[in-house]
C-alpha positions in Angstrom: -8.0 4.4 -42.5 -8.9 5.6 -45.9 -7.4 8.6 -47.6 -9.2 10.1 -50.5 -7.8 12.5 -53.1 -10.0 14.2 -55.7 -9.0 15.5 -59.1 -10.5 16.6 -62.4 -12.1 19.9 -61.3 -11.7 23.1 -63.3 -13.3 25.9 -65.2 -15.8 24.9 -67.9 -18.4 26.7 -69.9 -22.1 26.0 -69.4 -23.1 22.9 -71.4 -19.6 21.4 -71.1 -18.5 18.2 -69.3 -16.0 17.2 -66.6 -15.0 13.9 -65.1 -14.0 14.0 -61.5 -11.9 11.3 -60.0 -11.3 10.2 -56.5 -8.4 7.9 -55.7 -8.4 6.0 -52.4 -5.7 4.5 -50.4 -6.3 1.8 -47.8 -7.8 -1.6 -47.7 -11.3 -2.8 -48.3 -12.0 -0.1 -50.9 -14.5 -2.4 -52.7 -16.6 -2.8 -49.6 -17.3 1.0 -49.1 -20.2 3.0 -50.3 -18.6 5.9 -52.2 -20.4 9.3 -52.4 -20.0 12.7 -54.0 -21.1 15.8 -52.3 -20.7 19.5 -53.2 -20.7 22.8 -51.4 -21.1 26.2 -52.9 -20.0 29.4 -51.0 -22.5 30.3 -48.4 -24.5 27.1 -48.9 -24.8 23.8 -47.0 -23.1 20.7 -48.3 -25.4 18.7 -50.5 -25.5 15.2 -51.8 -24.7 14.6 -55.5 -24.4 10.9 -56.1 -23.3 7.7 -54.6 -22.5 4.1 -55.6 -22.7 1.1 -53.4 -20.3 -1.8 -53.1 -22.6 -3.7 -55.4 -22.6 -1.0 -58.0 -26.1 0.5 -57.3 -26.0 4.2 -58.1 -28.1 7.0 -56.5 -28.4 10.6 -57.7 -29.7 13.9 -56.5 -32.6 15.1 -58.6 -30.5 18.2 -59.5 -27.9 16.0 -61.4 -30.0 13.0 -62.4 -29.8 12.4 -66.2 -26.7 14.6 -66.5 -24.2 12.7 -64.3 -22.9 9.2 -63.9 -21.1 7.8 -60.9 -18.9 4.7 -61.4 -16.2 2.9 -59.6 -13.1 0.9 -60.5 -12.2 -1.3 -57.5 -9.0 -2.5 -59.2 -7.8 1.1 -59.3 -9.4 2.1 -56.0 -11.0 5.0 -57.8 -14.5 6.4 -58.0 -15.6 8.7 -60.8 -18.2 11.3 -61.4 -18.9 12.2 -65.0 -20.9 15.4 -65.3 -22.4 16.5 -68.6 -24.5 19.5 -69.6 -23.0 21.5 -66.8 -24.9 24.6 -65.5 -23.6 27.6 -63.6 -25.5 26.3 -60.5 -23.2 23.3 -60.5 -20.4 25.5 -59.4 -19.1 24.3 -56.1 -16.3 22.4 -54.3 -16.9 18.7 -54.9 -15.9 16.2 -52.3 -15.8 12.4 -52.4 -16.5 10.4 -49.3 -16.4 6.7 -48.3 -18.5 5.0 -45.8 -18.8 1.5 -44.4 -22.4 1.6 -43.3 -24.2 4.6 -44.7 -27.8 3.3 -44.5 -30.2 3.6 -47.4 -30.3 5.8 -49.3 -26.7 6.8 -48.8 -27.4 10.5 -49.1 -26.5 11.8 -45.7 -23.0 13.1 -45.3 -23.1 12.3 -41.6 -23.0 8.6 -42.3 -19.7 8.7 -44.3 -16.5 8.0 -42.5 -13.8 9.5 -44.7 -13.6 12.6 -46.8 -11.3 14.0 -49.4 -10.1 17.6 -49.5 -12.3 18.6 -52.5 -11.8 19.8 -56.0 -13.3 23.0 -57.4 -15.7 23.0 -60.3 -16.6 26.4 -61.8 -19.1 26.6 -64.6 -19.3 29.9 -66.5 -22.4 31.1 -68.3 
């Protein structure tokens, strides 16, 4: 079992930055693919970014160039640095962990564990 707890969300003005963190409990953290997804009210959940156990990062086109996903296996934590935030980035952000997500690791259905989410609100 893996438990995931997100933090770092909040209210920020357009153009600002936030760093989301997701702390994991449980063993074998370093072997998981770690992903970030988001869901806005009335919208479907969408992929944001992911990082493999080997450190390869994948991004959605909507955040590419503005976001960086990273992981610290010693701290069992994955991060999502978001810059140049836009009002359309407003959503609940969830981290997820998966043992075998396939490639690319962009489908939420392939992840095994999910956090409770942290809200990001970007004002214009």
